[in-house]
N, C-alpha and C positions, 0 to 999 in steps of 0.2 A: 102740516102734519094732518093726517086724517082724524076725523072726529069719531072716536071710538073709545072703548073702555081702557085700552092699553095707553092711549094718549092721556086720558084723564089721570090714570094711576102714575104715569110718568111725570105729569105736572105737579101732582100731589106730593110725590116723593121729593121733588126739588124744592118745593115751597117749604117743606119740613126741614130740609137740609140747609136751605138758604132763606131764613125768615125775613131777611131785608130785601129779598128780590134777587133776580139774576137775569142775565141777558144771553140769548141763544146766538151763538156764532153760526150763521147759516150761509157760509160761502158756497157759491156755485161749484159743483164738481166738474172736472174736465171730462169730456166725453172721450171714448176710445179713439175716435178719428182725430182728435186733437193732440194725442200723445207725441207724435213725431215733431210737430211744430213746437210743443213745450220742451221737448228734449233739445231741439236745436237752439231754442232761446236760452236754456240753462247752460248748454255748452258754450255759447257765445259769451254769456256773462262770466263764466269761470275762466275761460281762456282769452278774455278781451285784452289787447295790448294796452300798455300804459299811455300810448300816443297813437292817434290814427295816422295812417300813411298820408291822408289828404292834408294833414297840417304841416307836413314837411314841404317847404316851398323851394328849397335850393340845396345843392350839394355840389362842390367843386373838386372833390377828392381830398380836401384837407379840412374844410369846415361845413357844418350843417346849419341850415336856417330853418326855423320853424316858428309857429305862432301859438299863442294860447290866450284865453279870455280871463282877465283878472276878475275874480269873484266879488271884490270890494268895489272897484271903480266901474266894472262892466265894460271896460275897454280892451281892445284887442292889442296884445304886446308881441313884438317880433323879436326873436332871440337868435343870435349866431354864436356857435361854440365850436371848439375843436372836435373832430370826429371821434377821438378817443375818449374825451370827456362826455360826449353824447352817448356813446356806447356804455360807459361806465355808469352813467345816470340811469339808462335803461336797465342794466343788470341789477341795480339796487331794488327793482321792482320784482325780481324773481324770488319766490319764497324759498325758504329752506326745505330740505327733504322732509316729507311727511307733515309739512305744515298745511293746515286746513285753510283754504282761502274762501270757503263758504262760511260766513260768520255766524249763522243762525242754526247751525246743524250740530248735533251731538253735544259734546262738552261745551261748545261755543253758544249753545241756545240760551235764550233769556231765562227759561225756567231752571237752567243748570247753574245759575249764578250763585245761589247759596251753597250748592254742592261744591263748587270750586273754592269758595271761601273757607270751607271747613275740612275739605279732603286732604290738603297738604299744609303742614305747618311751615313757618318761615325757616326752621332749621332743616327740615327735610328738603325744601326747595334748594337750599344752598348746597346740599350734598350732590345734587344732580348737575350743578354748574361747575365746569372745570376751567381753570385759567389756561392760557397758552403755554405757560411753564409746566403745569401739571400734565398737560396733554404730551408735551415733548419728553417728559420724564417717564410717562407711562409707555410711549411707543418706542423711544430710542434708549431708555434707561440711562439717561444723561441729563444732568441739570444744567441748563444753558446759562443760568445766572451764577454759577459758581466759578471763581477764577481758577484756571488750570495751574497757575503757579503757586498762589498762596492759599487756595481753597476757601477764600472768603466770598461772601455774597456781593455781586456787583449790581449796579443800578443801570437799567436800560435807558439810554439817552437817544438812541436812534438806530435804524436798520440800514445796513449798507451791503448790497449784493455783490457777490463775487464777479469780477470782471468790470465793475464800474470804476470811473476815475478816482472816486473817494475810498476805494477798498484799501484798507490798511495793509501795508507790507512791513513785515517785522525787520527792524534795522539789524544787519548782521554784526555791526560793530558793537551794539549794545547787548545782544543775546549771546554772542559767542558761538552761534551755530548758524548754518546756512538758512536763508528764508525759504518758505514754501515755494515750490516750483510753480510759478504762475503760467508757464508756457505750455504745460500739458493740459490737454482737454480732459473732460471727465471720462470719456471713453478710453483714452490712453492711460489714465490712472488706473481704471478698473482692469484693463488688460495687464498692467504691471502687477497689480495686486494678485490677480489670478495666477500669474507666473511665480510670484513669491510663495503662494500657498502650495503650488505643486512642487516647488523645490524643497519645502520644509515638511511636507506631510509624511513622507517616507512610509507609505502604507497605512499610516494612522493619521489622525487629525493634526493639523499644523497648529502650533501654539500661537494664539492670537497676539501675545505680547511680542514674539519674535518677528511676526509678519509686520506688525505696526512699527517696530524699531527699524527694520530693514527698509520699509517704505519711507520712513522719516529720513533715513540716510540718503535717500535718492531725491529728497526735497519735497516730499509730500507732507503737508501739515496733518496734525492729529485729527482736527475736525473733518478735514477732507477724507482721510482714511475711514473714519467712522461712517460718514455719509455714503461713500462709495461702497463699502462693505454692506450697508443696509440695502442699497439699490441692487447689488449682486444677489443678496438673499431673496429680495422681492422678485427678481427675474428668474430665480431658480438655478443660477450659476454656481452658487455655494450654499453650504448649509452648516449648522453647528450640531454635531451629534452629542457633544457633552459641553459642559461649561468650560470656557477657556480654550476650546479647540474649534477648528474650522476646517472644512474640506471642500474640494471642488466636486461638482456634480459630474456624473459620467456623461 
């Protein structure tokens, strides 16, 4: 700093403000010509992949072999895993949408620590978080944990996808009604639902209950019908002008 009155006044003010002393942080500024190199460095830091390509030593179409250095033993360890498991592991490093991956910027800065501790109470934070059950109820207006027969709450013990060998098929002898038609593809089911809507709308909106009833008679399960109608609305093939009615788009 230059030796002048302004400098002396500056020092006096800070000694009065900090009677126990202070330290000036005098980090060197980057020159204009260094801006592009700094931008490239920051871009590389932000977008740096979780594993360098040079660490992948082999791939035979089914398995991936790579190495890493153990931070405790300082030894190089080689790992071989299934290709899908490898991709799944890499995807776990992709942050959620709008998640800030620069840790010391904005609300993530160190000086914002106290602000983060007092800005949101525990009760307010809980209101922001929705469970998968609440999300399904909000989007599909259907509670996935309520039994369709007795309307009591069920307990989730596992997830089985349609078409898998463990997918449950309703026993016709126990239910007294035909099981859902597992031979129809989703596209075929949606085409059938569109045809039923057109048959029943008669210049006005078709009654949702009638459409679901006739689709059930053709072997389509209730959950399949609701899912297919949601996809049709999302794609713009059908719409609901009023509650309980549904129409095909022109």
